[in-house]
N, C-alpha and C positions, 0 to 999 in steps of 0.2 A: 746576661749575668750568671755567674757560677752558682749553683745550688749545692748545699751540703746537708746530707741526711742527718738530723738530729737524733741522737740517741737518748734513752732514759725514758722512764714510765713504764707502766705495764700494759697500758690500753691503746694509747695514741699511736697512730701510724701515719705515714706519708706526710711527716712534719719535716720541712726543711728550712735551712737559713739561706737567705739570699741578700747579701750585703748587710745592711742594718735592719733587715726585716725578717720576719718569720712567715712562712706560707703553709697553710694547712687546709684540709678539706672543708668546703662550705657545706653546712647541713641545714636542715629545716630550722633548727634552733638558733642559727647564727645570727639572724637580723635582731631577734630579741636580746641575745647576749651582747651583741655590739652596742645596742642601745643602752643595756644596763652598764656596760663598762664606761661609755660615754658619760652616763649619769654620774658614776662614782668619781670619774676624773674631774667633772665639772664641779663637784663638791670639794675637790682639793684633797681627798683622801690618799694617804700613802699606800702603796702596795698594788697598784693597778697598771697593767701594760697599756701602751698606747694603741689605739685602734685606727688603722690606716685605709680600711676598706676592703676592696675586691679586686684581684688582679684580672688580666686578660685570659687566664685559664679558668676563671671561676672560683679561685681559691680565695679564702679570707686571708688578709694581710695585717699583721700586727708588728709593733716595734720590737726588734730583737733586745733581749734583756741580758747584759753581760753579767758574769758573776759565777758563783759556785752553787750548785744545787744543794739544797738542805740536807739531802741524804748523804752527800760527800763531805760535808762539814762535820766538825765535832759536835756532840750533843749540846744543845743549848744550856747555858747556865741558868740559875734561878733568876737573876735580873733579866736575862734575855726572855725567858719564859713569861715574866711579868710584862715585858714590853709587848710580847706577842699577843698576850690577852687583850692589851689596850688597842693593838692594831685591828684585831678582829671585832672589837667593839665598834671602833670607828667605821669599819666597813659596814657593819650591821646598821649603825645609826644612820649612815649615808644612804643605805638602801631603803630605809623605811618609807620615804615618800616617792619612790620610784613608780612611774606610772607605766604599766605594760603598753607597748605599741600594739596597734590593731592587729589581730590575728597572731599574737604572740604563741609560739611553740617552745616547749621546754623538754629536753631529753635527759631524764635522770634515772639511772638504773635502780636506785634503792628509793622506794617511795618514803618521804619523810613522815614525821609525826604530825604535821600540820602545815600551814600555808601562811604565816604571817608576813613574811617578807622574802625577797629573793636573796638566796644564799649561793656561795660558791659550791658547796656540797662535797669538796674533796680538798679542804685546806690541810695539807699534810707536807712533810719534809720534802717529798719528791716534786711538790709543785711550788716550792719556795725557792727563789734565786736571791743569794746574799752577796752583795758587792760592798764590802765594807759595812758602813751603817745604813746602807740602803737595801731594803727588803721589798722584794716584788713577788706577789703570787702569779704563777702562770696557769695555763690550761683551764680555762674558765667554761669549757664546753658542757660541762654538767650542771652548770648553774640552773637553779629552778626554785620555785617557791619552797620554803621550808620554815623552820623555827630557829631561834636564837640558840636555844639548849641543844638541839640536835646538831647544829653546826659546831657549837663550841665543844660538845662532848667528843666530836671526832678530832677536833684540834688538840684537845687534852691528851686524849689516848695515843695519838700519833706522835706528837712532839715531846711529851714527858720523857720517854714513852711508857705506857703502862702495858707491860708485857708479862706473859707467864714466866716465872723464875725470877721476877723483880723483887726488890726489897720494899715492902709496904711502907716502912717508916720514911725511907728516902723518897719513893714515889709520891707519898702523901704531901710532902713539902713542895715537890715540883708541880704536882696537880693544883695545890693551893695557889702557887704563883701564877698559874694561868688564869684561874678564876678570880683571884684578887685583881690581877691586871685588867681583867674584863670589867670588874666592878659589878659582878652578879648580885642581885638583891637577895634578900633573905629567903623569899619564896623559891627563887630559882636554885639557891644553894641546897634547899631541903630536897628538891626533886633531882638534882644533878647526879648523885651517885648511881641511882637506878637508870638514869638516862645514858650514863656511860655504858652500863651493861647492854641496854637495849640498842644503842647505836653500834657498838661493837659486834653484837650478835647478828644484827642486820647485814653486816658485811659478810659474816660466815654464811648466813642463810643464802645470800645472793651466789656465792661460790658453790655451795653445796647443791643448790638448784641447777646451776649451770652444769655441774658434774653430771647430774642425772639426766638433764635434757640435751646436753651437747651444745649449748649455746656458748658461742665465743664472744669475748676472750676468757669468759669466766671458767669455762671447762678447762681450758689450757692452764689457767692460774691455779685451779685446784690441783691439777696434776703436778704442778711445779712445787706444791707444798703450802700455798697461801691459805688453804683451809685450815691446816694445822696451826698456822700462825694466828689467825683470826679467832679460831675456836678456843686455843689456849689462852689468849688475851681476854675473851669474854669470861671464861671460867676463872681466870685470876681475878678479874674486876668483881665478879660475883661473890667470890670466896672472902673478899676483903671489904665488903660494903661497910661494916661498922668503922673501919678505919677511915674510909673516905667521908662518912658522915660526920665522924668526930672532927676531922681536920677542917671541914667546911662549915662548921657551926660559928 
């Protein structure tokens, strides 16, 4: 079967398409991640790729997801951001009763702020495939125990998106659409503005540390300007905390 190298993303490599499947390296975390994906699929939740097992070369096999990568699509509308929040809520709710398989291993580059439930940890436009009204998240390899707020903060920051040079009034409406779609409770809304800053700063810290230690791919991404991107986003979020607090009340 002919294999086609799949482009896209900043970290994944050796990912190929073979017919209607995707083949990618098997890691120590793959058994736990496949169990997690099967659990979500059994719950009937939208947005999860099919798990097909392991091939003769020892690679993981997933169903190929046709469509357009979120990064290549126009920015989401406010109603779409609301839908996105609801999709993330459904994923989190379905994850809540997942039981770790024996010997589960997780590989997540950024330590989250807790371990309430297993989360994707990288729900961002570059990991969303849109095919009409069908939305599917890909690249679940960083899935690991985390918290709802930590995961949702990353979603809001990357999809709104909340970036240096943005218009706070416009961004506040887009932020609220994600949070309202998720149905975040009052306690979560009070904590969320600071969590946005914390989660975004954590991405910057990962890259900055990688640049100092030479750890790949973080060192390469720093050299490509990703540190400036994430640092600027964190500063922007911190500078407008009163706006985010007000819109989420």
